[in-house]
N, C-alpha and C positions, 0 to 999 in steps of 0.2 A: 857916415858914421861907421866906425869900426867897433863893433861890440864883440867882446870875447864871449863865447858860449861855453859853458861847462857841461860836458856830456857825461851822463851817468852810464857806467858800464852795465850792459844788459845781456841777457841770454834767452834763448828760446827753450820753452818747456812744454812737454806734452802732458796734458791732464785729461782724464775721462770724466765727463759731466753728463747729467741727464739732458737730453735734447730740449725738453720743455723748459727746463731751468735756463738754458742758454737763450732760448727764444724770448722768454719773459725778460731776461736781463737786457737783451738787445732792444726790446720795445721800450724799456725804461731809459736807456742811454740815447736812443734816437739814432737817426741815420748818420749824423755827423760826429757822434760820440766815438771815442776810442775805447774799445773793449779792453785792450791791454792796459791803457792808462787807468781806467776805472778799477780793474782788478788789482793793479799795483797799489793804488791808493787804499783799497779795502784791506789788502794784506798788510800794508804799512800801519794802518789804524789798528788792526788786530794785534800786531806785534807790540805796538806802543801801549796797548791796554795792559799787557802783562808786566811792564816795567815802570809804570808811572801812574800817578793819579790824574784824573781829568783836569784838576786845578793847575797842573803843570803844563797843559797844552796851550798853544797859542790860539788866538782868535781864528786865524786862518785854518788851523788844523780842525778846530771844532766845526767851522762852517763847511769844510770839505766833507765831514761826516754827514752833515745835513743834506748835502747834494743828493744823496741816494735815498733819502727818506720820503720824498714827495714825488708824485707822478710827473713825468717830463712835461714841461710847458704849462704846468698848473701855476696858479698865482703864487703859491708858496715856493715852487721851484724857481720862478722868475725872481722873487725877492732874494732867495738864498744865492742865486747866481750873481745878482747885482752886488750883494754884500761880499761875495768872494772876490769879485773884480775890484771893488772898493778897497778891500783889505790888501789885495795884491798890489794895487797902485800905491797904497800907503807904505808898503815894504820897499818899493822901488824909488830911491832918491832921485833918479833921473826923470821921474814923471811929474815932479813939482815944478 
């Protein structure tokens, strides 16, 4: 299967954060989580709040916000992760 992937242009940025905040964030995302991906999603959701109503958001966007609300590997986190995967597979016509 040859699938074309669309890459988003990215850049490296230097920010200064309290060490304890980064440690707590890393604990929440877990060992396999991507700090950059999570921060990008948080920034995107912050930007979207300024220019639209929550009613305009897709189910996937709403669920992605919930990913950060619950402790990693809790029952709630597991449920939200499953809903995100289900929503993602609904968006992908090749998964049917």
